[in-house]
N, C-alpha and C positions, 0 to 999 in steps of 0.2 A: 248578802243580798243587800240592794239599795232600795229603799223606799222614798223615792224623793217625790215630791208633788210637784208638777210642772204645769203650766199651760199648753205648752207644744210637746210632741212626741219627741221620745228621747232615744237615739240610736247608741244602746248601751254596748254594742260591738266596737264602737268607735271609742267610747270611753275606756273601755278594757283594753284596747290597744295602746291608746295614750298611756295610761298607767303602767303597762308593761313596758313601754318604750322608757319613760320616766326612772321606773325601778331598775331596768337594766342598764341605763347610763349612770345611775346614782351609786352603783355599788363600787366601792373602794378598788377591788382587784380590777374591775372593768375599766376604771378611769386610767389605772395604770396600764393596762394593755393598749388603750388608745393613746396614751401618752408614748409608748414605744413606739407604736405604728406611726405616731407624727414625727418623733425624733429621728427614726430610721428609714422613713418614706416606705414602710413596708416590711414584712418579714415573713420567714417560714414558720411553721408550726413549732419546730424546735428552737429556732431563735428566740421566739415568744416566750417559750417556757423558761429560756436561759435568762432573758432579760426581765421578765415579770415575775420570776421566781414563783410560779405557780405548778401545780403537777398536771400531768397531761389529762386526767379526767376533768379538772377544774376549767383547764383551757379550753378543752372541747365544750363544756357547758356554756362558759362565757363566750367564745365565739359565735357558736349556735345563736345564742340571744342577740349579740352584736350584729351579727349578719341579717337576722330577722328584723331588726330595726332599720336596716338600710346604712348604717352608719359605717360597718365593715364590708368590703368587699372582698370575695374569695376569687382567685385567679388559678385556674388548675394548670398545671405543667408535669412534663414526664417524670420528673423527679419527686417534687412534693408541692403541694399546693402554697400558694403565697398569699398573704392577706394585706390589705391596703385600707387606709382610711379615706373615707367620702367626706373630705372637709366641708363640702357645700351642704349635705345633708346635715351633717354634725352642727353647722352655723344656723341653720333652718330650725332645727330642733331646740339650740340654745335660745335663740330668740323667742321661740313658742313658750317654753318653759320660763323665760324671764317675764314674759307678759303675763301669765299663769300667776306666778309668785307676787307681781305686782297687783293682783287682781283686776288687771285690765280686760275688757271686752276687746276682743280684735276678731278679725276676719281670717279664717286659716288661709284663704285664697289669697290673702296679702302677703303670706310667706311662701306657700308652695301648694299646690293641689294635691299632692300624694300624703302629705302630713296629717295626721288624724286630728 
């Protein structure tokens, strides 16, 4: 629980979402999955298991989180779903993370409306 003193109302839901996104993208195995998707321009679940060297349970968890962040898109097909990297969304989130790391103040609308 955070006990911040602010002069303006704080939307804790947006803060929680931002923290979730940063945590999801900063995990080493998640970064490996993103790298595989970038190199191969998408992959199926089985291909991701092989290339990223993760178990099925781990991959399910990471893909669920990455899809929730909007960085990975899932495309259903008859055989099995494929996963693709949304490089635009990843770039927007990277720019926001860099600005936060610098301690900059910035307007989220500068980057994207749907970024927390």
